[in-house]
C-alpha positions as CSV (number, residue, x, y, z in Angstrom):
1,M,-0.6,13.1,-19.0
2,A,-1.1,13.9,-14.9
3,S,1.9,14.0,-13.1
4,L,3.2,12.1,-10.2
5,T,3.0,14.5,-7.7
6,D,-1.1,15.4,-9.3
7,R,-1.9,11.6,-9.2
8,M,-0.4,11.0,-5.4
9,I,-2.0,14.8,-4.3
10,R,-5.2,13.4,-5.8
11,A,-4.4,9.5,-3.9
12,S,-4.2,11.8,-0.5
13,K,-7.1,13.7,-0.9
14,L,-8.4,10.6,-1.5
15,D,-9.5,11.6,-4.8
16,P,-11.5,8.0,-6.3
17,S,-11.5,9.0,-10.1
18,V,-7.2,9.0,-9.6
19,F,-7.4,5.7,-9.1
20,E,-10.1,5.0,-12.0
21,E,-7.5,6.7,-14.0
22,V,-4.0,4.7,-13.5
23,E,-6.1,1.8,-13.0
24,A,-7.4,2.7,-16.8
25,D,-4.1,3.4,-17.7
26,P,-1.1,0.7,-17.9
27,S,2.1,3.3,-18.6
28,T,1.8,4.3,-14.7
29,M,2.8,1.5,-13.3
30,G,6.3,2.6,-13.0
31,Q,4.5,5.9,-11.9
32,A,3.4,3.4,-8.8
33,M,6.0,2.2,-8.1
34,G,7.5,5.0,-7.5
35,V,4.8,6.1,-4.7
36,V,5.5,2.5,-2.7
37,V,9.2,3.2,-2.9
38,L,9.1,7.6,-2.1
39,S,6.2,5.8,0.6
40,S,8.9,2.9,2.3
41,V,11.7,5.1,1.7
42,A,10.4,7.9,4.0
43,A,8.8,5.3,6.4
44,G,12.5,3.9,6.4
45,I,13.6,8.2,7.0
46,G,11.4,7.8,9.7
47,S,12.7,5.1,11.9
48,A,16.4,5.7,11.0
49,G,16.9,6.5,14.5
50,V,15.6,3.0,15.8
51,T,16.7,1.2,12.9
52,G,19.7,2.3,11.3
53,F,20.6,2.5,7.8
54,S,19.7,-0.6,7.0
55,G,16.0,-0.2,8.4
56,I,16.6,1.9,5.2
57,L,16.8,-0.7,3.0
58,I,15.1,-3.5,4.4
59,G,11.9,-1.1,5.0
60,I,11.8,-0.8,0.8
61,L,12.5,-3.9,0.4
62,V,9.8,-5.0,2.4
63,A,6.5,-2.8,1.4
64,L,8.2,-4.3,-2.5
65,A,7.4,-7.1,-1.2
66,G,4.6,-6.4,0.7
67,W,3.0,-4.0,-2.4
68,F,3.5,-7.2,-4.8
69,I,1.7,-9.8,-2.5
70,W,-1.4,-8.0,-1.1
71,A,-2.4,-6.9,-4.8
72,F,-1.9,-10.2,-5.6
73,L,-4.1,-11.8,-3.0
74,T,-6.7,-8.9,-2.8
75,Y,-6.6,-9.3,-6.7
76,I,-7.7,-13.6,-6.2
77,I,-10.1,-12.1,-2.7
78,G,-12.0,-9.8,-4.7
79,T,-12.1,-11.4,-8.6
80,K,-12.5,-15.2,-7.3
81,M,-14.0,-15.2,-4.3
82,L,-16.0,-12.2,-3.7
83,P,-16.6,-10.9,-6.8
84,E,-19.8,-8.3,-7.1
85,P,-21.2,-9.0,-10.7
86,Q,-19.3,-6.3,-13.0
87,T,-16.2,-7.0,-11.0
88,R,-13.2,-7.3,-14.2
89,A,-9.9,-6.2,-13.0
90,N,-6.2,-7.8,-13.6
91,Y,-3.5,-7.9,-11.4
92,G,-2.0,-4.6,-12.7
93,E,-4.6,-2.4,-12.2
94,L,-4.6,-3.3,-8.7
95,L,-0.8,-2.7,-8.8
96,R,-1.6,0.0,-10.2
97,T,-4.3,1.4,-7.9
98,I,-2.1,0.8,-4.2
99,G,0.7,1.4,-5.2
100,F,-1.6,5.2,-5.8
101,S,-2.7,4.3,-2.0
102,S,0.8,5.0,-0.8
103,A,1.0,8.4,-1.4
104,P,0.0,9.6,2.8
105,G,2.6,7.3,3.4
106,I,4.9,10.1,2.0
107,L,4.5,11.5,6.0
108,R,6.2,8.2,7.7
109,I,9.3,10.3,7.4
110,L,8.3,12.9,10.1
111,G,8.2,9.5,12.3
112,F,11.5,10.5,14.1
113,I,9.9,13.8,15.7
114,P,9.7,12.6,19.5
115,F,6.7,12.2,21.0
116,V,4.2,13.2,17.6
117,G,6.0,10.4,15.6
118,L,4.0,6.8,16.6
119,L,1.6,9.2,16.4
120,I,2.4,10.5,12.4
121,N,2.5,6.9,11.7
122,F,0.1,5.8,12.8
123,L,-2.6,8.1,10.9
124,A,-0.6,8.3,8.4
125,G,-1.2,4.5,8.2
126,I,-4.8,4.6,9.1
127,W,-5.2,7.4,5.6
128,M,-2.8,4.7,3.8
129,L,-5.9,2.4,4.3
130,V,-8.4,4.6,3.7
131,A,-6.9,5.0,0.7
132,M,-6.4,2.1,-0.5
133,I,-9.9,1.2,0.2
134,I,-11.0,3.0,-2.4
135,A,-8.8,2.7,-4.5
136,V,-9.8,-1.6,-4.3
137,R,-13.4,-0.3,-4.9
138,Q,-12.3,1.8,-7.9
139,A,-9.9,-0.9,-9.3
140,L,-12.8,-3.7,-9.0
141,D,-15.6,-1.5,-9.6
142,Y,-17.3,-2.5,-6.5
143,Q,-20.7,-0.9,-5.8
144,S,-20.6,-1.6,-1.5
145,T,-17.0,0.3,-0.3
146,G,-17.7,-2.5,2.4
147,R,-16.8,-5.2,0.5
148,A,-14.0,-3.3,-0.1
149,I,-13.2,-3.2,3.6
150,G,-13.5,-6.8,4.0
151,V,-11.6,-7.3,1.3
152,C,-8.3,-5.0,2.2
153,L,-9.2,-6.2,5.7
154,I,-8.5,-10.4,4.6
155,G,-5.6,-9.3,2.2
156,W,-3.6,-7.6,5.2
157,V,-4.2,-10.6,7.6
158,I,-2.9,-12.7,5.1
159,Q,-0.3,-10.6,4.3
160,I,0.6,-10.2,8.1
161,L,0.4,-14.3,9.2
162,F,2.8,-14.9,5.8
163,F,5.1,-12.3,6.8
164,L,5.0,-13.7,10.7
165,L,6.1,-17.4,9.1
166,V,9.1,-15.7,7.3
167,F,10.8,-14.1,9.8
168,A,9.7,-17.2,12.2
169,L,11.8,-19.4,9.4
170,V,14.4,-16.2,8.1
171,G,14.9,-15.0,12.0
172,G,13.0,-11.3,11.6
173,P,14.3,-8.1,13.4
174,G,16.5,-8.5,15.9
175,K,17.0,-11.8,16.0
176,P,20.5,-14.2,14.3
177,A,19.2,-15.6,11.0
């Protein structure tokens, strides 16, 4: 069995085989959740100078919710709306592969560094998106990377709209509830 660290490094190197590996192994769900939590904690620590300690906790909760929502949207869009003939996947497979696509997000811990922190966060976000596209392509058995990009972007837009709606209803960061 591959270690969590090994899988995170391979996912960060954009190795498609690691996404196939975790897709096929239901026992890696805990590891996938761990990657999402580690990436979220890193982002929270990296932004703690701005958000404070509560920002870390909120960041973890929002990241976990976002992971579940984006994986669900990817599942629906990728398997029901835009499948290729060979597409076969379940929600758990997408949770695991998308979870590991968060591995490059560990770099967001460096977000507190003056002047370069924003650049690091931006680059880590792009890296995570590329990893997610590869994860989705592998989990949904797509031949076309373009289709994986489309599925990820559609899901991302819907997820952002969902969170904007939630923040508008309950009061977003910095707004009274």
